[in-house]
C-alpha positions, -999 to 999 in steps of 0.1 A, spaced: -190 360 -317 -230 349 -312 -235 352 -352 -205 323 -355 -223 302 -330 -257 308 -352 -244 278 -374 -249 245 -357 -218 228 -376 -193 257 -360 -208 251 -326 -208 214 -329 -170 215 -340 -159 237 -312 -178 222 -287 -164 185 -298 -132 203 -299 -133 211 -262 -151 178 -252 -122 158 -263 -97 171 -236 -120 163 -214 -125 128 -220 -85 126 -225 -73 145 -199 -85 125 -166 -59 97 -179 -31 120 -174 -40 126 -138 -63 158 -139 -87 149 -116 -67 155 -86 -58 189 -72 -34 170 -47 4 181 -53 21 157 -74 52 151 -89 39 161 -125 40 196 -116 69 201 -94 95 206 -125 75 235 -141 72 251 -106 33 241 -99 24 227 -72 -11 211 -87 -8 191 -120 -9 211 -148 -34 188 -169 -60 195 -135 -56 235 -144 -61 227 -181 -90 204 -171 -108 234 -156 -101 257 -180 -117 233 -207 -149 231 -184 -146 270 -187 -146 271 -224 -177 243 -226 -196 268 -203 -188 298 -221 -198 285 -258 -226 268 -242 -238 300 -227 -233 317 -260 -252 293 -280 -278 291 -252 -284 330 -258 -290 323 -293 -313 297 -292 -332 309 -263 -327 277 -239 -310 291 -212 -308 259 -194 -286 243 -211 -255 263 -196 -264 243 -164 -252 211 -181 -214 219 -184 -216 227 -147 -232 198 -137 -205 178 -156 -179 198 -141 -193 186 -101 -198 148 -115 -162 150 -128 -146 163 -102 -166 158 -65 -154 129 -47 -179 102 -48 -195 116 -78 -171 109 -103 -168 74 -97 -191 70 -125 -173 87 -153 -201 82 -178 -223 105 -163 -204 133 -168 -200 128 -205 -240 121 -205 -245 157 -195 -219 171 -220 -236 150 -247 -271 160 -237 -257 199 -240 -244 191 -275 -273 175 -289 -298 202 -273 -276 229 -289 -277 213 -324 -310 204 -328 -327 239 -314 -326 268 -337 -341 302 -339 
């Protein structure tokens, strides 16, 4: 898998594919883990978009970790984690552009850095 992520274009395409749901899902109420009506018809107590949002962040973390292993900049794996915190923690999530900024910095550093 790491050979696949050695290509900057492949990394950027996969990363942008995972960032798109992070930007869209909050409009579907995914930032709330409070039981809501959206999940009850499907047997879920929590909105399914919440779990999809968390899964997307997990995918971003794994993708960034694999790219960081290739380029040797392991600190960029902290950026999706910081974005997750600024996206879900009450108070921190009041400014949504901060989480997107963390994600874009990880993308830019992952693209401009190479072996």
